[in-house]
C-alpha positions in Angstrom: 0.0 0.0 0.0 1.4 3.4 -1.0 0.8 6.4 1.2 1.4 10.1 0.7 2.9 11.8 3.6 2.2 15.5 3.8 3.9 17.8 6.3 3.0 21.4 6.4 5.7 23.3 8.5 4.9 26.6 10.1 8.5 27.0 11.6 11.1 27.0 8.7 13.9 26.6 11.4 13.2 22.9 11.8 13.2 22.2 8.0 16.9 21.3 7.7 16.7 19.0 10.7 13.6 17.3 9.3 15.3 16.7 5.9 18.4 15.4 7.6 16.3 13.0 9.7 14.4 11.7 6.7 17.6 11.2 4.6 19.1 9.2 7.5 16.0 7.1 7.6 16.2 6.7 3.8 12.9 8.2 3.1 12.3 8.8 -0.6 13.1 12.4 -1.9 10.5 14.9 -0.7 9.1 17.7 -2.8 9.1 21.0 -1.0 6.5 23.7 -1.9 6.0 27.2 -0.8 2.5 27.3 0.5 0.2 30.0 1.7 -3.0 30.5 3.7 -6.2 31.7 2.2 -6.2 35.7 1.8 -7.3 38.2 -0.6 -6.7 37.0 -4.1 -7.1 40.5 -5.8 -5.5 43.7 -4.5 -4.6 47.0 -6.0 -1.0 45.8 -5.9 -1.8 42.9 -8.2 -3.7 45.2 -10.5 -0.7 47.3 -11.1 1.7 44.3 -11.4 3.1 44.4 -7.9 1.2 41.6 -6.3 4.4 39.9 -4.8 4.8 42.9 -2.4 1.7 41.9 -0.6 3.4 38.7 0.6 5.8 40.8 2.6 3.0 41.6 5.1 1.7 38.1 5.5 3.8 36.4 8.3 2.1 33.1 7.9 3.1 32.9 4.3 6.7 33.8 4.8 7.1 30.9 7.4 5.2 28.0 5.7 6.5 25.1 3.6 4.7 21.9 2.5 6.7 18.7 2.1 5.3 15.7 0.1 6.8 12.2 -0.2 5.3 9.0 -1.4 6.2 5.8 0.8 5.3 2.2 -0.1 6.7 0.6 3.1 4.7 0.6 6.3 7.7 0.5 8.7 9.4 3.4 6.8 6.2 5.5 6.9 6.0 4.9 10.6 9.7 6.0 11.1 9.1 9.0 8.9 6.1 10.2 11.0 8.0 9.6 14.2 11.0 11.6 13.0 8.7 14.4 11.8 7.0 14.5 15.4 10.4 14.4 17.1 11.9 17.3 15.0 8.9 19.4 15.3 8.2 18.6 18.9 4.6 17.5 18.4 2.2 18.7 15.8 -0.3 19.4 18.5 1.7 22.5 19.6 0.4 25.9 18.4 2.2 27.2 15.3 3.9 23.9 14.7 2.1 22.8 11.5 0.1 19.8 10.2 1.0 16.2 9.4 -1.3 14.1 7.1 -1.0 10.5 5.8 -3.2 9.7 2.8 -3.7 6.4 1.0 -2.8 6.5 -2.7 -5.0 4.4 -5.1 -2.3 4.2 -7.7 1.4 5.2 -7.9 4.0 4.9 -10.7 7.6 5.8 -10.8 8.4 5.2 -7.1 11.1 2.5 -8.0 13.2 3.4 -10.9 15.3 0.9 -12.9 18.9 1.5 -12.6 20.7 2.2 -15.8 23.5 -0.3 -16.6 27.0 1.2 -15.8 29.4 0.9 -18.7 32.3 -1.4 -18.0 34.8 1.2 -19.2 34.3 5.0 -19.1 34.7 6.7 -22.5 38.2 8.3 -22.7 38.4 11.9 -21.9 41.6 13.7 -23.1 43.4 15.6 -20.5 46.4 17.8 -21.3 48.5 18.3 -18.2 50.7 20.8 -19.9 47.8 23.2 -20.4 47.1 23.2 -16.6 50.6 24.5 -16.0 50.6 27.3 -18.4 51.4 30.6 -16.7 48.9 33.4 -16.4 51.4 36.1 -17.4 52.0 34.4 -20.7 48.2 34.0 -21.5 47.6 37.6 -20.4 50.2 39.0 -22.6 48.9 36.9 -25.6 45.3 38.2 -25.1 46.5 41.8 -24.7 43.4 42.9 -22.6 43.9 46.1 -20.5 42.2 46.0 -17.0 39.4 48.4 -16.3 40.4 50.1 -13.0 37.9 52.4 -11.2 38.0 54.3 -7.9 35.7 53.3 -5.1 33.5 56.4 -5.5 33.0 55.9 -9.2 29.2 55.8 -10.1 27.9 52.7 -11.6 27.1 54.3 -15.0 30.8 55.4 -15.2 31.9 51.9 -14.6 29.5 50.7 -17.3 31.0 53.1 -19.8 34.6 52.1 -18.9 33.7 48.4 -19.5 31.9 49.2 -22.7 35.0 50.9 -23.9 36.8 47.5 -23.6 34.4 44.8 -24.7 36.7 41.9 -23.9 36.7 42.9 -20.2 33.7 41.8 -18.1 35.0 42.5 -14.5 36.1 46.0 -13.3 38.8 46.3 -10.7 38.1 48.7 -7.8 41.5 50.2 -6.8 42.7 52.5 -4.1 44.4 55.8 -4.8 47.8 54.1 -5.1 46.3 51.5 -7.5 46.1 48.6 -5.2 43.2 46.1 -5.7 40.4 46.5 -3.1 37.4 44.9 -4.8 35.7 43.6 -8.0 32.6 44.7 -9.8 31.2 42.3 -12.4 29.0 43.2 -15.3 26.1 41.3 -13.8 25.9 43.6 -10.8 25.9 46.7 -13.1 23.2 45.0 -15.3 20.9 44.3 -12.3 21.2 47.9 -11.2 20.2 49.1 -14.8 17.3 46.5 -14.7 16.0 48.1 -11.5 15.5 51.5 -13.2 14.1 50.0 -16.4 11.8 47.2 -15.2 11.4 47.6 -11.4 8.1 45.6 -11.5 9.9 42.5 -12.7 12.3 42.6 -9.6 9.2 43.2 -7.3 7.7 39.9 -8.5 10.7 37.9 -7.3 10.3 39.1 -3.7 8.7 36.2 -1.9 10.4 35.8 1.4 12.4 37.8 3.9 15.7 36.8 2.6 15.0 38.1 -0.9 13.6 41.3 0.7 17.0 41.9 2.3 18.8 41.2 -1.0 16.5 43.5 -2.8 16.9 46.3 -0.3 20.7 45.9 -0.5 20.6 46.2 -4.3 18.5 49.4 -4.2 21.3 51.0 -2.1 24.0 50.4 -4.7 25.2 53.8 -6.2 29.0 53.6 -6.5 31.6 50.9 -7.2 32.2 50.5 -3.5 28.6 49.8 -2.8 28.4 46.9 -5.3 32.0 45.5 -5.4 32.7 42.1 -4.0 35.9 41.1 -2.1 39.1 41.1 -4.3 40.1 37.8 -6.1 43.2 37.8 -8.2 46.0 35.9 -9.9 49.6 36.6 -10.3 51.7 36.2 -13.4 53.4 33.1 -12.1 50.1 31.4 -11.3 48.9 28.6 -13.5 45.9 28.3 -15.9 44.4 25.7 -13.5 44.5 28.1 -10.6 42.9 30.9 -12.7 40.1 28.6 -13.9 39.4 27.2 -10.4 39.1 30.8 -9.0 36.7 31.9 -11.7 34.6 28.8 -11.1 34.6 29.2 -7.3 33.7 32.9 -7.4 31.5 32.9 -10.5 33.6 35.4 -12.3 34.3 35.6 -16.0 37.6 37.4 -15.5 40.3 38.1 -13.0 42.9 40.9 -12.5 46.5 40.1 -12.6 48.4 41.8 -9.7 52.0 42.2 -8.7 53.6 41.5 -5.4 52.3 44.7 -4.0 48.7 44.0 -5.3 48.8 46.7 -8.0 46.8 45.7 -11.0 49.0 44.9 -13.9 46.8 42.9 -16.2 43.6 41.0 -16.8 42.6 37.6 -18.0 39.1 36.7 -19.3 37.6 33.2 -19.3 36.9 33.3 -23.0 40.6 34.4 -23.5 41.8 31.5 -21.5 39.7 29.0 -23.5 40.8 30.7 -26.9 44.5 30.3 -25.8 43.9 26.6 -24.9 42.3 26.0 -28.3 45.2 27.7 -30.0 47.6 25.5 -28.2 45.6 22.4 -29.3 45.6 23.4 -32.8 49.3 24.1 -32.8 49.9 20.7 -31.4 47.7 19.0 -34.1 49.7 20.9 -36.8 53.0 19.6 -35.4 51.8 16.1 -35.3 51.0 16.2 -39.1 
């Protein structure tokens, strides 16, 4: 017999603990939904395209999540219910939530067939020499000049500076003596522009307190210092591998190259790195002919 276990949580603080407990019990993956109570469906905010703002004033909505999971094992169902009760501290408490167990007349897809694992993985060429290529060599080959701006530079000024150098997508925020103090990527500048062109689209994304905080922070961005992230860099002696890993970790499409005193002396772009690798590959193929 298959049962649908439904848990409606009023307190989001217990959600991580409940998911952990269910995972340890090997409960099948749960679907998590944002759920709301009944309230006015049509307001003047919705009529002007700002309906998402109303949810900021509904505390019950902000706190509530619904978890759904289908279970076809009686013992597992009993344990899942017990773990939910333990984590929540009894659903009979006020503002704790609701737990429901419903019989399911028919269920398909609960037990998937495992795909056969190939005996040998397909070969994936790896060129160790590329990993050790030096950033300084690649930066000189690309010939990109970094975009350096002071902390008090308005965002539109930073946008113009980046537009003047199309191959550069990350601006370097530097102190008076040219030392790197932060980075400002093109996505932050684009979001600022979007706020002034399509504010109603950003309003629609506000559905919980965390997004309210992020939205409020974005509206305060006026200068490079307001929107910059902490500095990330490479040096000329660093390797291609190090540069790619930093870009991946910090979600950046480019990095400044700095000297020993952290003065910005160059710039490497993700597309430039890939182009350099492809050029090296083509050269190696040509030699092999």
